[in-house]
Backbone bond lengths (Angstrom), bond angles and torsions (degrees), N, CA, C in turn:
res aa  C-N    CA-C-N  psi(-1)  N-CA   C-N-CA  omega(-1)  CA-C   N-CA-C  phi
1 M - - - 1.407 - - 1.581 108.11 -
2 Q 1.279 115.27 131.51 1.516 118.39 176.96 1.480 107.14 -82.43
3 T 1.367 115.51 134.83 1.406 124.88 171.41 1.489 119.59 -122.32
4 I 1.309 113.69 -8.40 1.513 121.76 -179.06 1.496 104.83 -118.13
5 F 1.403 119.35 123.90 1.363 122.88 -176.40 1.556 109.79 -120.92
6 P 1.370 116.97 108.07 1.528 117.10 -178.83 1.507 106.66 -63.76
7 I 1.413 111.55 145.32 1.489 119.64 172.98 1.523 103.28 -122.92
8 L 1.360 115.13 128.03 1.326 124.85 -179.57 1.619 110.85 -116.44
9 R 1.287 115.65 152.68 1.533 119.46 177.76 1.503 108.40 -120.88
10 Y 1.275 117.10 139.91 1.457 125.13 179.74 1.463 113.29 -134.44
11 T 1.377 117.62 137.35 1.359 121.00 177.10 1.654 111.05 -64.14
12 E 1.273 111.47 -42.62 1.489 117.30 175.17 1.541 109.94 -116.22
13 A 1.362 112.28 79.30 1.489 119.77 -168.59 1.569 110.98 -63.42
14 R 1.317 116.35 -38.91 1.542 121.60 -179.22 1.507 109.23 -62.53
15 T 1.251 117.07 -42.88 1.512 122.44 178.10 1.457 107.85 -66.06
16 A 1.344 121.24 -43.40 1.377 127.10 -175.67 1.549 109.64 -61.76
17 I 1.317 114.98 -45.41 1.508 122.29 177.07 1.517 110.13 -57.71
18 Q 1.296 116.28 -46.07 1.539 118.63 176.91 1.552 111.57 -61.91
19 S 1.330 118.89 -43.47 1.316 124.64 -175.91 1.557 109.50 -70.26
20 L 1.256 122.94 -43.07 1.416 123.84 -179.62 1.577 110.15 -64.86
21 C 1.347 113.68 -37.84 1.460 117.58 176.66 1.645 113.23 -65.43
22 A 1.331 113.21 -44.88 1.455 120.09 179.76 1.510 116.10 -70.71
23 S 1.346 115.32 -36.93 1.463 119.98 -174.23 1.526 112.57 -90.20
24 F 1.260 116.33 -43.36 1.513 117.91 -177.30 1.469 118.96 -113.25
25 G 1.326 119.35 2.72 1.502 125.89 171.50 1.461 113.02 88.17
26 F 1.357 121.40 12.99 1.431 117.92 174.02 1.505 112.86 -63.07
27 E 1.345 114.41 158.78 1.416 121.45 175.95 1.540 107.53 -121.35
28 E 1.299 117.43 125.73 1.470 118.44 179.00 1.559 105.50 -76.12
29 L 1.347 110.39 129.99 1.399 117.85 178.17 1.560 108.90 -92.45
30 F 1.318 117.49 -45.88 1.417 124.44 167.62 1.481 115.71 -168.19
31 S 1.277 117.24 166.44 1.485 121.96 172.33 1.457 106.73 -142.42
32 V 1.359 113.21 145.52 1.506 121.82 179.29 1.555 106.14 -121.32
33 P 1.324 117.48 128.68 1.430 126.49 -20.51 1.598 112.57 -60.13
34 D 1.302 114.81 163.81 1.534 118.95 -178.69 1.491 115.76 -75.02
35 S 1.300 116.95 -3.20 1.548 119.58 171.58 1.500 112.33 -157.44
36 G 1.235 117.63 173.73 1.445 123.58 -177.43 1.548 108.21 96.84
37 P 1.347 112.81 167.83 1.484 120.10 -175.54 1.497 115.58 -66.85
38 F 1.414 116.21 -29.34 1.548 120.04 -173.62 1.591 108.11 -97.65
39 V 1.286 112.00 131.82 1.474 122.20 176.32 1.532 110.12 -114.71
40 R 1.301 113.36 107.03 1.540 118.49 -179.87 1.549 106.87 -68.71
41 H 1.384 114.13 -48.60 1.531 118.98 -175.29 1.449 109.22 -155.17
42 A 1.323 119.10 130.58 1.384 126.87 172.92 1.442 110.90 -132.30
43 Q 1.354 116.64 149.69 1.500 122.23 173.40 1.539 108.26 -125.69
44 L 1.325 111.83 129.33 1.449 122.38 171.79 1.454 117.00 -115.53
45 K 1.304 117.67 138.74 1.511 119.68 -174.16 1.553 111.01 -116.09
46 L 1.305 118.25 139.76 1.416 122.15 171.53 1.480 102.87 -140.57
47 G 1.431 112.75 117.06 1.429 121.47 -173.22 1.438 105.14 63.10
48 E 1.378 118.44 -129.88 1.436 122.83 179.75 1.481 115.72 -95.78
49 N 1.290 117.66 9.42 1.540 122.55 -177.39 1.436 110.73 -106.10
50 I 1.411 111.80 154.87 1.418 124.65 178.40 1.510 110.47 -118.94
51 V 1.364 120.49 138.53 1.409 122.78 162.74 1.576 104.23 -120.23
52 M 1.291 112.60 152.28 1.507 121.35 -179.65 1.470 105.16 -113.69
53 L 1.346 115.06 150.25 1.437 118.72 177.94 1.512 107.50 -155.16
54 G 1.336 113.23 166.45 1.474 123.03 174.06 1.509 112.98 -167.79
55 S 1.342 110.49 177.92 1.466 116.55 177.60 1.581 110.07 -72.42
56 V 1.328 113.83 150.43 1.479 122.77 177.43 1.581 105.86 -55.21
57 R 1.303 115.97 135.45 1.437 124.00 173.18 1.475 106.90 -129.95
58 P 1.354 118.16 109.94 1.473 121.13 -176.26 1.557 111.93 -56.94
59 E 1.194 115.38 -33.54 1.585 119.99 -173.04 1.560 109.41 -67.61
60 E 1.315 117.82 -19.02 1.430 122.81 177.00 1.573 114.21 -88.90
61 S 1.289 116.58 -8.61 1.412 121.56 -174.55 1.540 115.03 55.57
62 M 1.355 111.93 32.58 1.533 117.19 170.44 1.543 107.80 -117.72
63 T 1.325 116.59 139.66 1.422 120.91 178.96 1.497 114.90 -136.83
64 S 1.269 118.53 -178.84 1.386 123.32 179.23 1.468 106.32 -86.47
65 P 1.401 125.39 146.46 1.428 123.53 177.10 1.541 113.49 -55.78
66 N 1.363 116.42 -29.91 1.479 121.19 -179.63 1.534 112.02 -55.94
67 S 1.347 111.69 -38.66 1.527 115.95 -177.36 1.513 110.28 -74.47
68 L 1.335 116.48 -26.45 1.518 119.66 177.08 1.590 111.27 -79.99
69 G 1.277 112.32 -32.87 1.471 116.95 -169.53 1.522 111.39 87.65
70 A 1.341 118.39 5.78 1.401 125.06 177.75 1.466 114.24 -159.48
71 S 1.261 121.13 155.80 1.396 127.27 171.09 1.417 113.87 -93.50
72 T 1.306 122.78 139.40 1.492 122.26 -178.56 1.539 111.49 -113.44
73 Q 1.277 114.32 13.33 1.554 119.28 173.77 1.564 104.90 -161.37
74 A 1.398 109.80 173.20 1.412 119.31 173.68 1.618 108.94 -145.90
75 I 1.272 112.02 153.19 1.508 115.46 179.24 1.524 108.13 -109.42
76 Y 1.284 115.13 137.75 1.480 118.11 173.11 1.464 107.15 -107.86
77 V 1.329 115.72 135.86 1.542 123.58 -176.62 1.536 109.23 -126.35
78 F 1.266 123.01 120.44 1.381 125.90 174.47 1.533 106.83 -74.09
79 V 1.295 117.53 135.32 1.416 124.53 174.02 1.567 110.81 -131.80
80 D 1.376 121.11 141.11 1.432 118.18 176.68 1.589 114.48 -73.53
81 H 1.262 114.45 -39.38 1.458 115.81 -174.36 1.583 113.21 -113.95
82 L 1.221 116.92 76.12 1.495 125.57 -160.34 1.554 106.96 -59.99
83 D 1.301 118.60 -47.62 1.514 120.49 -175.62 1.450 109.19 -64.68
84 E 1.354 122.87 -42.22 1.422 121.26 177.17 1.482 114.36 -65.61
85 H 1.354 113.25 -34.24 1.543 116.43 177.80 1.537 106.37 -66.76
86 F 1.253 118.03 -43.40 1.480 121.78 -178.67 1.522 109.15 -57.60
87 E 1.385 115.04 -51.36 1.439 117.04 -178.56 1.599 112.62 -55.32
88 R 1.320 116.37 -41.89 1.434 122.43 178.95 1.548 108.20 -59.35
89 A 1.254 115.46 -48.09 1.568 121.76 -173.62 1.600 103.85 -63.06
90 Q 1.282 113.83 -51.05 1.452 116.84 -176.56 1.569 115.14 -65.12
91 S 1.252 110.23 -35.43 1.591 114.48 176.73 1.541 110.48 -70.43
92 A 1.317 117.41 -29.38 1.551 123.71 178.87 1.493 111.97 -80.10
93 G 1.403 114.02 -7.60 1.439 117.51 177.72 1.569 116.60 88.16
94 A 1.347 114.22 19.60 1.461 116.68 173.42 1.520 109.76 -63.89
95 E 1.346 116.60 149.26 1.419 123.50 177.93 1.590 105.82 -79.25
96 I 1.330 117.29 105.55 1.437 121.76 172.31 1.448 113.40 -79.90
97 I 1.324 115.59 124.31 1.499 120.99 176.71 1.445 108.10 -85.09
98 S 1.343 120.27 -44.50 1.466 124.20 176.25 1.588 108.83 -146.89
99 P 1.278 113.41 135.23 1.499 117.72 -178.15 1.560 110.47 -72.60
100 P 1.251 118.73 174.87 1.537 121.32 -179.64 1.536 114.01 -59.40
101 R 1.301 110.22 132.37 1.485 117.07 -179.19 1.500 106.56 -142.57
102 D 1.300 117.87 157.09 1.404 125.11 170.10 1.489 110.20 -86.01
103 T 1.326 120.56 137.27 1.485 122.67 178.37 1.459 111.35 -99.07
104 D 1.423 115.26 169.87 1.403 118.67 174.97 1.428 117.83 -76.05
105 F 1.428 117.23 -5.45 1.472 121.40 179.70 1.539 109.79 -110.02
106 G 1.337 117.94 22.81 1.408 119.89 168.88 1.481 118.65 88.47
107 S 1.384 114.66 12.38 1.460 120.13 -179.66 1.516 109.93 -107.60
108 R 1.295 110.46 162.39 1.597 117.20 169.22 1.597 100.32 -121.61
109 E 1.328 114.52 131.77 1.432 121.66 -177.18 1.478 115.12 -149.36
110 Y 1.372 116.49 161.31 1.366 124.98 169.56 1.582 111.08 -137.67
111 H 1.337 117.55 160.55 1.383 118.67 178.87 1.543 112.55 -127.41
112 A 1.313 113.66 141.31 1.490 119.96 -173.50 1.499 109.20 -143.32
113 R 1.347 116.57 156.27 1.451 124.20 177.38 1.497 104.87 -115.25
114 D 1.298 118.99 138.50 1.461 125.43 178.24 1.539 108.44 -82.60
115 I 1.288 117.97 -179.78 1.444 122.20 -170.17 1.579 114.64 -68.42
116 E 1.362 111.90 -15.52 1.533 116.10 178.23 1.564 110.85 -114.08
117 G 1.319 115.10 7.32 1.509 113.25 174.98 1.498 116.76 105.28
118 H 1.329 117.85 -7.27 1.512 116.67 177.12 1.449 110.36 -68.13
119 L 1.320 116.70 136.60 1.430 123.72 -177.17 1.547 110.62 -88.75
120 W 1.321 117.25 136.98 1.468 121.15 -177.63 1.579 108.24 -132.70
121 T 1.341 116.32 130.73 1.396 117.61 169.83 1.553 108.79 -117.11
122 F 1.350 111.97 126.55 1.474 120.63 177.31 1.469 111.09 -108.20
123 G 1.306 120.26 123.53 1.463 125.30 -177.16 1.443 116.64 -152.19
124 T 1.369 111.31 179.16 1.535 119.57 -177.82 1.566 111.82 -98.81
125 Y 1.282 118.02 1.17 1.480 120.31 -179.18 1.461 107.46 -80.11
126 R 1.330 116.80 135.46 1.511 124.88 169.52 1.505 108.14 -121.01
127 P 1.365 117.81 116.68 1.419 117.80 179.86 1.549 111.15 -61.68
128 V 1.287 117.37 149.37 1.452 121.30 174.22 1.467 112.30 -67.44
129 T 1.302 118.06 130.10 1.463 119.39 -179.44 1.600 102.81 -126.07
130 T 1.251 117.49 173.17 1.530 122.67 172.28 1.423 105.81 -59.88
131 E 1.302 123.27 -44.80 1.469 121.61 -178.70 1.562 113.22 -67.17
132 T 1.289 119.55 -37.65 1.483 120.09 174.91 1.456 116.07 -76.54
133 S 1.290 116.05 -31.01 1.498 117.71 -177.42 1.517 109.71 -72.48
134 A 1.302 120.24 -24.90 1.457 125.33 -176.64 1.535 109.88 -79.03
135 K 1.366 119.90 -10.85 1.411 124.06 -179.73 1.489 114.40 -87.36
């Protein structure tokens, strides 16, 4: 059960939603408002997990990595079929930082940057949790 929900900010949130869906396979659950350039709140789903996003709002002191010239965090996403996921992202024009590779800790992963500079790692590693260690 997911209990941590990343929140991302984008200068062009509507364009980012379209890009995240096309490149990485997210499904838009909803956005508020449902049209127009400003997005107060949107939720995207990939598998069983949700990320939340919205337009940059200066009063919150959160911005897009593009405005900083750097990213200050990265998001790791488990995927079942990594190479297929990579092919989709690459075909959709995602900026690939490093192609799929096997790691020394038993995972296979690749790294990408979205259209506003947020870093994403997609891989086959699943951290051990109380839930998974009991299985």
